[in-house]
C-alpha positions as CSV (number, residue, x, y, z in Angstrom):
1,M,80.9,110.8,68.7
2,K,79.5,113.7,70.7
3,K,82.7,115.6,70.5
4,I,82.6,115.4,66.7
5,L,79.0,116.6,66.6
6,A,79.9,119.4,69.0
7,Y,82.7,120.5,66.7
8,S,80.3,120.8,63.9
9,S,77.9,122.7,66.1
10,V,80.7,125.2,66.8
11,A,81.4,125.5,63.1
12,H,77.7,126.2,62.4
13,M,77.5,128.8,65.2
14,N,80.6,130.5,63.8
15,M,78.9,130.8,60.4
16,A,75.7,131.9,62.0
17,I,77.5,134.7,63.9
18,M,79.2,135.8,60.6
19,G,75.7,136.0,59.1
20,L,74.4,138.0,62.0
21,F,77.2,140.6,61.7
22,S,77.1,140.7,57.9
23,Q,74.9,143.8,58.1
24,N,72.6,142.9,55.2
25,I,69.2,141.1,54.7
26,A,70.7,138.0,53.1
27,G,73.1,137.4,56.0
28,L,70.3,138.0,58.6
29,E,67.9,135.6,56.9
30,G,70.7,133.1,56.6
31,F,71.4,133.5,60.3
32,G,67.7,132.7,61.2
33,I,67.5,129.8,58.8
34,L,70.8,128.3,59.9
35,M,69.9,128.6,63.6
36,L,66.6,126.8,62.9
37,A,68.3,124.2,60.7
38,H,71.0,123.6,63.3
39,G,68.3,122.9,65.9
40,F,66.7,120.2,63.8
41,V,69.9,118.6,62.4
42,A,72.0,118.7,65.6
43,S,69.2,117.4,67.8
44,A,68.5,114.5,65.4
45,L,72.3,113.7,65.3
46,F,72.6,113.8,69.1
47,Y,69.4,111.6,69.3
48,L,71.1,109.0,67.0
49,V,74.2,109.0,69.2
50,G,72.0,108.5,72.2
51,M,70.3,105.5,70.6
52,V,73.7,103.9,70.0
53,Y,74.8,104.7,73.5
54,E,71.6,103.1,75.0
55,R,72.2,99.9,73.0
56,Y,76.0,99.6,73.4
57,K,76.9,101.8,76.4
58,S,79.7,103.6,74.6
59,R,80.2,106.8,72.6
60,L,83.7,106.1,71.5
61,V,84.1,106.0,67.7
62,M,86.9,103.4,68.0
63,Y,84.5,100.7,69.2
64,Y,82.1,101.0,66.3
65,S,82.5,99.7,62.8
66,G,80.1,98.0,60.4
67,L,76.9,99.3,62.0
68,V,75.2,99.4,58.6
69,L,74.9,95.6,58.7
70,I,73.2,95.6,62.1
71,L,71.4,99.0,62.1
72,P,70.5,99.7,58.5
73,R,67.7,102.2,59.3
74,W,69.8,104.0,61.8
75,S,72.7,104.2,59.3
76,W,70.3,105.6,56.7
77,F,69.1,108.3,59.0
78,L,72.7,109.1,60.0
79,F,73.7,109.4,56.4
80,I,70.8,111.8,55.6
81,L,71.5,113.9,58.7
82,V,75.2,114.0,58.0
83,L,74.4,115.4,54.5
84,G,72.3,118.0,56.3
85,N,75.1,118.7,58.7
86,I,77.5,119.5,55.8
87,A,74.9,121.6,54.1
88,F,74.3,119.4,51.1
89,P,72.0,121.0,48.5
90,G,68.4,120.0,49.2
91,T,68.7,120.4,53.0
92,V,67.8,123.5,55.0
93,N,71.4,124.0,56.2
94,F,72.3,124.6,52.6
95,V,69.8,127.4,52.3
96,G,71.1,129.0,55.5
97,E,74.7,128.7,54.6
98,L,74.2,129.9,51.1
99,L,72.4,133.0,52.3
100,I,75.1,133.7,54.8
101,T,77.8,133.3,52.2
102,L,76.0,135.7,49.9
103,G,75.6,138.2,52.8
104,I,79.3,138.0,53.7
105,A,80.3,138.3,50.0
106,K,78.3,141.6,49.7
107,G,80.0,143.2,52.7
108,F,83.1,141.4,53.7
109,G,84.3,139.4,50.6
110,Y,87.7,138.6,52.2
111,L,86.0,136.5,54.9
112,I,84.7,134.0,52.4
113,F,87.9,132.1,52.7
114,V,87.3,131.6,56.5
115,I,83.8,130.3,55.8
116,Y,85.1,127.8,53.2
117,I,87.7,126.5,55.7
118,G,85.0,125.8,58.2
119,M,82.8,124.1,55.6
120,V,85.6,121.8,54.5
121,L,86.5,120.9,58.0
122,T,82.9,120.1,58.8
123,L,82.7,118.0,55.7
124,I,85.9,116.0,56.7
125,Y,85.0,115.2,60.2
126,S,81.3,114.5,59.5
127,F,82.1,112.0,56.8
128,F,84.9,110.6,59.0
129,L,82.3,109.9,61.7
130,F,79.8,108.3,59.2
131,A,82.4,106.2,57.4
132,R,84.1,105.0,60.6
133,I,80.9,104.0,62.3
134,C,78.9,102.5,59.5
135,F,81.4,100.7,57.3
136,G,84.0,98.1,58.0
137,I,84.2,94.9,60.0
138,I,82.1,94.5,63.1
139,K,84.7,94.7,66.0
140,E,82.7,94.0,69.1
141,P,80.9,90.7,69.4
142,L,78.1,92.2,71.5
143,I,77.1,94.6,68.8
144,R,75.6,91.7,66.8
145,Y,72.9,91.1,69.4
146,Y,71.0,94.3,69.3
147,S,68.1,95.3,67.0
148,D,67.6,98.3,64.8
149,M,65.5,101.3,65.7
150,T,62.1,100.9,67.3
151,R,59.0,102.2,65.6
152,I,58.8,105.3,67.8
153,E,62.4,106.2,67.2
154,T,61.8,105.8,63.4
155,Y,58.7,108.0,63.4
156,L,60.5,110.8,65.4
157,L,63.4,110.8,63.0
158,R,61.2,110.7,60.0
159,I,59.6,113.9,61.2
160,L,62.9,115.6,61.7
161,V,64.3,114.4,58.4
162,F,61.1,115.5,56.6
163,I,61.5,119.0,58.1
164,V,65.2,119.2,57.1
165,I,64.5,118.1,53.5
166,Y,61.2,119.9,53.0
167,S,62.6,123.2,54.3
168,G,65.6,122.7,52.0
169,F,63.4,122.4,48.9
170,I,60.8,125.0,50.0
171,P,62.6,127.6,52.2
172,E,59.8,130.1,51.7
173,V,58.0,128.5,54.6
174,I,60.8,129.5,56.9
175,N,61.1,132.9,55.4
176,K,57.4,133.6,55.9
177,F,57.7,132.4,59.5
178,F,60.6,134.9,60.2
179,K,58.8,137.7,58.4
180,I,55.7,137.2,60.6
181,L,57.9,137.0,63.7
182,W,59.8,140.1,62.7
183,S,56.7,142.1,62.0
184,S,55.2,141.1,65.3
185,L,58.3,142.1,67.1
186,T,58.4,145.5,65.5
187,L,54.9,146.6,66.3
């Protein structure tokens, strides 16, 4: 599971670097937003993998199936964060990737194809991870004897999901933060 999430992190960093070198404002703003978004989404996804590891002592995808029956809240958070990972509209990753795509289209239109290949691959292995883990028949008999997320785990993930979705619908908050940061650095 951690390898799949690491592959998506590499894809996001690839897109962020393309935005950094796009040589225009849209690409640079997209770079900053995507870096911030990646910090929230990737940390929450790795936290979810850590929760499953603490309960079942394995990170191998082949051991998991049907976790939606035993860990419904965990599966719901995984679904929302996978949507954030693939830059679904309404998440902060979408805003960052859209700005980077616009920035690349202005200066280097021929690289759009490379961006879309990365987006499609991220979509495929993120949904593979979600579908393989959450749906199907429960394979391991020990998986049935563990509980869903604790109250503290739920509150922490609610905060991260709120930030991901709120920033996706109102990205001006992040833009103001970066403008304040940029103006303080240029003084």
